[in-house]
C-alpha positions, 0 to 999 in steps of 0.5 A: 624165276617166279612161277606166277603168271605175269599180267599180259598187256591187252595191247602189245607194241613193238619196242626197240631198246638201244643199249643192253645195259642193266636198264636195257636188259631189265626193261626188255624182260619186263616188256617181253614178259607182258606180251610186247615184242622187244628188240635190243640193239647193243654196240658191243660184240657180246651182251654178257661182259666182264665187269666189276661187282654190282651193289644191290641195295634193298630197294633194288632187291625189292623190285627184283623179287617181285619179278622173280629174280631173288633166288638166282641173285642170292645164289651169286650174292652175299649180304653186306654187314656194314661199312667201316669208314677210314682215313686214306692217309693214315688208315685211322677209323672215322665211322661205321654204318652197320646194316642192323637186322631190324633195318633189313627187316623193315626195308624188306631185303638185304644189301647184297653183292652179287659175285660179279657184274657178268653174273648179274647181267647173265641172269637178266639177259637169259630171263629176257631171252626166255621171255621172247626178247631178241638181241642184236650185237655189234649193232651200233646205233648212229641216229634215231628219227622220231615220226614227223607230225604229218608223216604217213607212218607214226613210228620212230626208227633207228639207223645202225652204223652198217646202214640198216634201219629198224622201226618200232612203236616206241624207242627206249634209250638205255644207252648210258650217259653219252646217249645217242637217243637223248640227242633227239629228246633234248631241245638243247644238248646237255654237256657234262662237266669234268670233275678231274676224277678217274674211276678205276675198278680192280679185282684182287685174289683174296689170298693176297689180301689175307697176307696184309695185317692191316687189310685182313681185318674182319671189317675190311676183308668181310665188309664194305670198307671205305677210305677217303682223303682230299684227293680221292677215295677207295671202296672195297668188298669181297666177291661172294665166291670168297676167292676175290676182292673188288675195289673201286678207286676214285683218283685224280689222274692226268690221263685221257680216258674213255667214258666207258669201263672198256679201257684197261691200264696197269696199276703201276701207271697210277700215281696213287701207288707212289703218292705220299700221304697214302696209307701203305696198305691202300697202295698195296691193295691197288698194286695187287690188282695188276691192271684196272678198268678205267672210266672218266667221272663226269658230272651232268646237269639234270636232263630236262625231258625224258620223253620226246615231242612225238611221244614215241622216244623215251630215255631210261637209266643213265640216258635219263639220269647220268649217275656218278661211278661213285654211287651206291645206287648205280644199280638201284636207279636203273632197276627202279626205272625199268621195273616202273616202266615195264609194269606200267606197260603191262597195263596197256589196253588202248593207243591213247594210254601210250603217252599217258604211260610214258609221262607217268613213268617220267613223273614217277621216277624223275624226282627220286632218280635225280635225288639219288644222283645229287645225294651221291654227289653230296656224299662224295663232297663230304668224303673228299674234304681236304684237311681242315675244320670241315673234315674235323667236324665230319670226323667228330660227328661220325666218331659216335658210330664206331661205338655201335659196331658189333652190338647185338642190343641196339639203341632203338633211339639211335636206330630210329634216327638212322631209319628215318634217313634210310626208309625213303631209299630202301623200302621203295619197290618199282613194281608197287609204285607202278601198280599203285599209280594204276589203281589211283590214276590209270584205271580211274581215267580208263573208267571215266572214258568208258573204254570198250576193250573188246575192240582191241583184243586182236591187237592194234592196227591203227596209226602205229603198226604192230608188225615189225619192219626191217629194211 
């Protein structure tokens, strides 16, 4: 972790975080390190669980570096050199994207694959514990109650399945796309649309991959290959330990599955392993996994409000912007939101700033987060094209990128064009975004109000209480 001393909020609050997701863990760390009291409630029996790999684009790493995670993450991560796009039906190469050193230098960080999801989660979890956050497992939250306008206590509360209740100054919903917390934030419930696609995550021994003449190609075994067809797609990458290979398959299957990654099914039950028109090596890659974890891919409309009417309940991560399992920014989106939120509340000095900070977080994050979600959907539509004129036009447009593969001397006109599309995404830093907001707006508003901070030096004992209550 970074040796620099984190900024301490002059007014500390009680936060309850629902869900030990990536967004929940990182938010817990960010708040606890700046002096807030944080409790995290997770319905699973343990925080660090097995999962597939986590893709960390440069924008994720930019934010994580500012909070001191770079050295630990690099220990478990390996850089991504490029992505080879292929036709899943015949294995033919379609296009190539290489993360050139010049692009990496401009963005500030490399595109990384940590070894496994559990490694990434463990790093953040241990940091949050060290910062003072408390965790409750087997703690399924069944309801959230915001304070009534005329109530004596202006603290929201949560209720657990076992009947216990907890209150706080702020409840943060980090409980995923099917969020319990969101039920009290939205005036009208949002319902997802079934895409018909199922996401499968598998893990294969690298030594088995190397036995296949097609799969052992350098761009596959050491890169981030992507196969696409009208019926689905498959994306792979090596784990940093060099012993395992991970893949995500998106395929139409007639099965009733859950909305989490918990279910596990044998790969022999998947229709892709017997489907005509799928390259044999792609089938073999799936079969080598023996079993895969499963998640239904649902498409969600935009969540209109992230902050509730009482301004004491807020949504973060997939609870605010449900992502597709397809996404390259499934870690980037929650990392950005958590670092913005945590940084804003490190500046907290007065009770009047609380609603301002909540809405500032929403304003800073909503447009960009939703752009990520819609962008991933558009990318999926581009690669799931059936045979026909549109696919032919796509392949023709991408064909020129194959010529750039492996070049040491880059065409800087081409590089400039590529950078225009990447800079907005990759150069972002959640900590900087929040700091800049504070300098431009937050501190200016504080000065305009002529706030005397000395009266808050001992903590806040106004309408909301700073003491933790459990009953």
